[in-house]
N, C-alpha and C positions, 0 to 999 in steps of 0.2 A: 646631390651629388648622384651621378648616374648609376652607382648599384643601390640605393635607395629606390628610385623612378623604377628598377629592374626587378626590386623585391615589392616593392608595391603594385606590381602586374603590367606595367607600360610593357606593349607590346613589341614598339621598335628595340629595345634594350633587348629583348630576347631575342632577337635577329643577328645583334652584333655578338652578344657574351656567349650564346650557345657555341656556335666555331671557335670562341675561342678555348673553352673549354676541351671540345673535342678535338681540337690538334696539342694539348698542355700549353696553353700560349697566354693563359689569363694572369696576370699577375697583378699583386697590389703589395703597395708598400704598406710595413707594418704600422704605420699613422693611418692609412688608410681602413686601419681594422681599429684602431680610436675612434677614429671620424663614425665610421658604422655603430659602434657601441654607445657614442654619444649623441647617436642622433637617433637609436633604435627605440621602438615602440616594445611594452612589454608584448604579446603576443605574436612579435617579429623575432625573438631571439632563435628559436629552432631555425629557421630559415635563413637567418642571415649566419648563421654557424655552419649550417651546410653549403652557404656559399664560398665562407671564408677559408671553407676545407676542401674546395676543389680548386680553390688559386694555388696560385706559387707565391710566398710572402717574400718579401725584399726586404732586407733591414738596412737600419739607416748606421753607416760606415763613418769611419772618423772622414772620409775625403768627401764623402757626400756633404757629411754637417759642414766641414767648410765653404765646399763649394754653394751650398745651400745661403750660407750667408752673405758670400761674395755676390751671387744673384738678387738677394733680399738688398742689401747696399746698393747695387747697380739700379735698384727700380726707385729705392727712396732716393736715391739722384735725380731722379727724372721728374720727380715729385709722385708718384704714383705708389701708395702702401698695399703689400702683401702681406699674407699672414705667415708666420714663421712656418705653419705645417704645411701650407702651400710649398711654400719653396722647400720645402726638404721633398715632399712626395713630389715635386718636378724634378728636382734634382736628383733625384733617385731613380726615376722613370730616364729621363736622359745619361745620366752614367749608367744604366742597364741598356741603352739603347731601346727603351718601350716608347709606346705611344701612351698619351693620355686620354680614355674618353672622359668629357666633362659636357656639361650643359653649361657653364660659365666660364666661357671665354676669359672675364675678368680675373679670373683668378689663375688663370695659368697663360700666361701671354704667349709663351712659345711655343706652346702645347703642339705636338703633330698632328692630335686627330680633336674634332669638333664635335658635338653632335646637334648645335643648336643652328645648324642652317648653315655654316660657315663653310667648314670643307671637314672630309673623312678619308 
């Protein structure tokens, strides 16, 4: 996850996230908070909380849940399995007109922002 790499000191991530904070345009899906906590090391809790505190948290709405289900079904019909959480995060971003900063294009095939060398 992009944020975990940032929290673990990857400088390229800092160049991307700091301007977003400065412009108050750093958003996290509430499910990204869940993912951060599920991958967090005990010594990272304070830094993780500080990161979350300076982001704007996007909730999951009924509309987003429905669209995420359709999104996942669409990919399943193509033989591509995406996780439920990734589909909800993707639809949260799409519904709210946000880009997704990711290191894994496979998780977000329709994402607008990639950090693994593809596009940004």
